[in-house]
C-alpha positions in Angstrom: -56.5 111.3 45.2 -52.8 110.6 45.4 -52.0 107.0 46.1 -49.4 106.2 48.7 -46.5 103.9 48.0 -48.2 101.1 49.9 -51.1 101.3 47.4 -48.8 100.5 44.4 -49.3 97.0 43.1 -46.4 94.7 44.1 -43.7 94.3 41.6 -42.2 90.9 40.8 -38.6 90.7 42.2 -36.1 90.3 39.4 -32.4 89.4 39.7 -29.8 91.0 37.6 -28.4 88.4 35.2 -24.9 89.1 36.5 -23.4 85.7 35.4 -24.4 86.3 31.8 -23.2 89.9 31.8 -19.8 88.9 33.2 -19.3 86.2 30.6 -20.4 88.4 27.7 -18.5 91.5 28.8 -15.8 90.5 26.4 -17.4 88.6 23.5 -14.1 87.6 21.9 -12.7 86.2 25.1 -15.9 84.3 25.7 -15.9 82.9 22.1 -12.2 81.8 22.5 -13.0 80.1 25.8 -16.0 78.3 24.3 -13.8 77.2 21.5 -11.1 75.9 23.9 -13.7 73.9 25.9 -15.3 72.6 22.7 -12.0 71.4 21.4 -11.2 69.6 24.7 -14.6 67.9 24.7 -14.3 67.1 21.0 -11.0 65.4 21.6 -12.5 63.3 24.4 -15.5 62.2 22.3 -13.2 61.5 19.3 -11.0 59.3 21.5 -14.0 57.5 22.9 -15.4 57.0 19.4 -12.1 55.8 18.0 -11.7 53.3 20.8 -15.3 52.0 20.3 -14.6 51.9 16.5 -11.4 49.9 17.0 -13.3 47.5 19.3 -16.0 46.9 16.8 -13.5 46.3 14.0 -11.4 43.8 16.1 -14.4 41.5 16.5 -16.0 42.1 13.1 -15.4 38.5 11.9 -16.9 37.0 15.1 -19.9 39.2 14.7 -20.5 38.2 11.1 -19.8 34.5 11.6 -23.1 33.9 13.4 -21.4 30.9 15.2 -22.0 29.9 18.8 -18.6 28.2 19.2 -15.1 28.2 17.8 -13.4 24.9 18.1 -9.6 25.3 18.0 -6.3 23.8 19.0 -5.9 23.3 22.7 -4.4 26.4 24.3 -5.8 28.8 21.6 -7.7 31.7 23.2 -8.3 34.1 20.3 -9.1 34.2 16.6 -6.6 36.9 15.5 -3.8 36.5 18.0 -2.9 32.8 17.9 -1.9 30.1 15.5 -4.3 27.2 15.6 -3.9 23.9 13.7 -6.4 21.1 14.1 -7.1 18.0 11.9 -9.8 18.8 9.3 -11.5 15.6 10.4 -12.4 17.4 13.6 -15.3 19.0 11.7 -17.0 15.6 11.3 -16.6 14.9 15.0 -18.0 18.2 15.9 -21.0 17.7 13.6 -22.0 14.6 15.5 -22.5 16.4 18.8 -26.0 17.2 20.2 -27.6 20.4 19.1 -25.1 21.2 16.3 -27.0 22.6 13.3 -24.0 23.5 11.1 -20.2 23.5 11.0 -17.6 25.2 8.8 -13.9 24.7 8.7 -11.9 28.0 8.3 -8.2 28.7 8.2 -6.8 32.0 9.4 -3.4 33.6 9.4 -1.8 37.1 9.2 0.4 38.2 6.3 1.7 41.5 5.0 1.7 41.6 1.2 3.4 44.5 -0.6 1.6 46.1 -3.5 3.4 48.8 -5.4 5.7 49.6 -2.5 2.8 49.7 0.0 2.6 47.1 2.7 -0.9 46.2 3.9 -1.3 44.0 7.0 -3.9 41.4 6.2 -5.7 38.5 7.7 -6.3 35.7 5.3 -9.4 33.6 5.8 -9.7 30.3 3.9 -13.1 28.8 3.7 -15.1 26.3 1.5 -17.2 28.2 -1.0 -20.9 27.5 -0.5 -20.4 27.1 3.3 -20.3 29.7 6.1 -17.2 31.5 7.2 -16.4 33.4 4.0 -17.1 37.0 3.0 -20.5 38.1 4.3 -21.0 40.9 1.8 -19.5 41.5 -1.7 -19.9 45.0 -2.8 -18.3 44.7 -6.2 -17.5 41.6 -8.2 -18.1 38.1 -6.7 -16.8 35.8 -4.0 -13.8 33.5 -4.9 -14.7 30.2 -6.4 -11.4 28.9 -7.7 -8.1 28.3 -5.8 -6.4 31.2 -7.6 -9.0 33.8 -6.7 -9.4 36.2 -3.8 -11.7 38.8 -2.5 -10.1 41.7 -0.6 -11.5 44.2 1.9 -12.4 47.8 0.8 -9.6 49.1 3.0 -7.0 46.9 1.1 -8.4 48.1 -2.2 -8.3 51.8 -1.3 -4.7 51.6 -0.1 -3.4 49.7 -3.1 -5.7 50.7 -5.9 -6.5 47.1 -6.7 -9.9 46.0 -7.9 -11.6 43.1 -9.7 -9.4 41.8 -12.5 -6.1 42.8 -10.9 -3.5 40.4 -9.5 -2.0 40.3 -6.0 0.9 38.2 -4.8 0.5 36.4 -1.5 3.3 34.2 -0.1 4.9 33.9 -3.5 1.8 33.0 -5.4 -0.3 35.2 -7.7 -4.1 35.5 -7.2 -6.7 37.2 -9.2 -8.9 39.7 -7.3 -12.5 38.8 -8.2 -14.4 40.8 -5.6 -14.3 43.6 -3.0 -15.7 42.5 0.4 -17.8 45.1 2.3 -17.3 45.7 6.0 -14.2 43.4 5.9 -11.6 45.7 7.4 -10.1 45.9 10.8 -8.2 48.7 12.4 -5.1 49.2 10.2 -5.6 45.7 8.6 -8.0 44.1 6.1 -9.4 40.6 5.4 -8.5 38.6 2.3 -10.8 35.7 1.5 -9.7 32.6 -0.6 -10.7 29.0 -0.8 -9.6 26.6 2.0 -7.8 24.5 -0.5 -5.7 27.5 -1.6 -4.6 28.0 2.0 -3.7 24.3 2.2 -1.3 24.8 -0.7 0.1 28.1 0.5 1.0 26.8 3.9 1.8 23.2 2.9 -0.7 21.9 5.5 -3.2 19.6 3.8 -5.9 17.9 5.8 -5.7 20.6 8.5 -7.6 23.7 9.4 -7.5 26.5 12.1 -11.0 26.7 13.5 -14.3 24.8 13.2 -17.2 27.3 13.4 -20.2 25.7 15.1 -23.9 26.7 15.0 -26.1 25.2 17.7 -29.8 25.1 18.5 -28.9 24.1 22.1 -25.7 25.8 23.1 -25.5 24.5 26.7 -25.9 20.9 25.6 -23.4 21.4 22.7 -20.8 23.0 25.0 -21.1 20.1 27.4 -20.8 17.5 24.6 -17.8 19.2 23.0 -16.0 19.3 26.4 -16.8 15.7 27.0 -15.4 14.8 23.6 -12.1 16.5 24.6 -12.5 19.3 22.1 -11.3 22.8 22.9 -14.3 25.0 22.2 -14.7 28.7 23.0 -17.9 30.7 22.8 -18.0 33.5 20.3 -18.2 35.9 23.2 -15.1 34.4 24.8 -13.0 34.5 21.7 -14.2 38.0 20.9 -13.2 39.3 24.4 -9.8 37.7 24.0 -9.3 39.4 20.7 -10.2 42.7 22.3 -7.6 42.0 24.9 -4.9 42.0 22.2 -5.1 45.8 22.1 -2.9 45.7 25.3 -2.6 47.8 28.3 -0.3 50.2 26.6 -3.0 51.1 24.0 -5.6 51.7 26.8 -3.2 53.7 28.9 -2.3 55.9 26.0 -6.0 56.7 25.3 -6.6 57.3 29.0 -3.7 59.7 29.1 -5.1 61.7 26.1 -8.6 61.8 27.7 -7.1 63.0 31.0 -5.1 65.7 29.2 -8.1 67.0 27.3 -10.1 67.0 30.6 -7.4 69.0 32.3 -7.2 71.5 29.5 -10.9 72.1 29.4 -11.1 72.5 33.1 -8.3 75.0 33.1 -9.9 77.0 30.3 -13.2 77.3 32.3 -11.4 78.1 35.6 -9.1 80.8 34.1 -12.0 82.4 32.2 -14.1 82.8 35.3 -11.1 83.7 37.4 -10.3 86.5 35.0 -13.9 87.7 35.1 -13.9 87.7 39.0 -10.5 89.6 39.1 -11.6 92.1 36.5 -14.9 92.8 38.3 -13.6 92.7 41.8 -15.2 96.1 42.6 -18.6 94.9 41.4 -18.3 91.8 43.6 -17.3 94.0 46.5 -20.6 96.0 46.0 -22.6 92.7 46.0 -20.9 91.6 49.2 -21.4 95.1 50.7 -25.2 94.9 50.2 -25.4 91.6 51.9 -25.0 88.8 49.4 -24.3 85.6 51.1 -21.4 83.2 50.2 -23.9 80.7 48.8 -25.2 83.3 46.4 -21.7 84.2 45.2 -20.7 80.5 44.8 -23.9 80.0 42.8 -22.9 82.9 40.6 -19.6 81.3 39.8 -21.2 77.9 39.3 -23.7 79.4 36.9 -20.9 80.9 34.8 -19.1 77.6 34.7 -22.2 75.7 33.6 -23.1 78.2 30.9 -19.5 78.1 29.6 -19.5 74.3 29.6 -22.9 74.0 27.9 -21.7 76.3 25.2 -18.5 74.3 24.9 -20.6 71.1 24.5 -22.4 72.6 21.5 -19.1 73.7 20.0 -17.6 70.3 20.7 -20.4 68.5 18.9 -19.9 70.7 15.9 -16.1 70.2 16.0 -16.6 66.5 16.3 -18.9 66.3 13.3 -16.4 68.2 11.2 -13.4 66.2 12.5 -15.1 62.9 12.1 -16.0 63.5 8.5 -12.5 64.8 7.7 -10.7 61.9 9.5 -12.8 59.1 7.9 -12.4 60.7 4.5 -8.6 61.0 4.7 -8.1 57.8 6.7 -11.0 55.3 6.1 -9.2 52.7 8.3 -10.0 54.8 11.4 -13.5 53.7 12.3 -15.1 56.2 14.7 -18.2 54.8 16.4 -20.5 57.0 18.6 -22.3 55.0 21.3 -24.6 55.9 24.1 -21.8 54.9 26.5 -19.2 57.3 24.9 -21.7 60.2 24.9 -22.6 59.5 28.5 -18.9 59.6 29.4 -18.4 62.9 27.7 -21.5 64.4 29.4 -20.3 63.1 32.8 -16.8 64.5 32.3 -18.3 67.9 31.2 -20.3 68.1 34.4 -17.3 67.1 36.6 -15.2 69.6 34.6 -17.7 72.4 35.3 -17.8 71.6 39.0 -14.1 71.3 39.4 -13.4 74.5 37.5 -15.2 76.5 40.1 -12.7 75.9 42.9 -10.1 78.5 41.8 -12.6 81.3 41.0 -14.6 80.6 44.2 -11.4 81.1 46.3 -10.6 84.3 44.5 -14.2 85.5 45.1 -14.1 84.7 48.7 -11.0 86.9 49.1 -12.7 90.0 47.7 -13.3 92.5 50.4 -16.5 94.6 50.5 -14.3 97.7 51.1 -12.9 97.3 47.6 -16.2 98.8 46.3 -15.4 102.1 47.9 -11.7 102.5 47.0 
């Protein structure tokens, strides 16, 4: 018995993977496009990571101080960007306020010592050994104990070659390096720790200090009491935010420009790659139109190509970023690159927008293809 066509079991309808075939028609071109998109996304993530790293290094002292308040000279708004001078007796007055559990007087100022022809921007912190406010971690050697001793950040040591036992000159006075402080470097600058008495002598300002760090068990009550006593107190969050503001609008604008440029390059690479595929296969698209493909199906075809190319570019970008980050931090340790969920989210969002925006040019070209082109 011969079965009729209607007796045949129904076959599952399968669509031809046209998007994949078009992209892989020229493997070298596809690989080059993936590399271009990957480099653009890598640059965006690198800039985001560098910006986050700079932010974390700017406020590294505030984070490690574990203080709730910084009492400073009236008008002072930041730790790094202002000169603050207050009587050292202020510390005793602060200690009497409600909720205060500890205080520490610290002096801070910028200087640029020259070692072997290399100038190293540095922030000097003077503190009283045994109290808070000094180096939070010593990786090699020990913390300073005498007025002619200092501990330097790892960045300072790597740029100058100095280590424990060496001498460094600061403001015309020689100090012995007795320790290397871990995690004590900012962006393009390092911390130098010495005793508070040593800073008194260097600056010829006895009986004064720059800031009084304050620990409190009841921050609201302490804040109100400090205000009532006429003391200028900023929370750690406030002084940290003001330090971050020192980066300036020019710095943020420059980073924004680079991100926008990388975004534009990536979008153009995707758009031109798909546009070239549409143009080269105009006859194939004419056949698709001739057999009744709707515009939505054709747009979905272009969008699929864009998303596939962007996804592959994300994978390549992650690999490029890993290699670039290791190379940059190895060659330039002062460039801290921090990957955060926020920066990764921004890159993923920009990649999606990039993929969607890149479909505009190929979609217009596809809409212009005439079904009659298939029969010419």
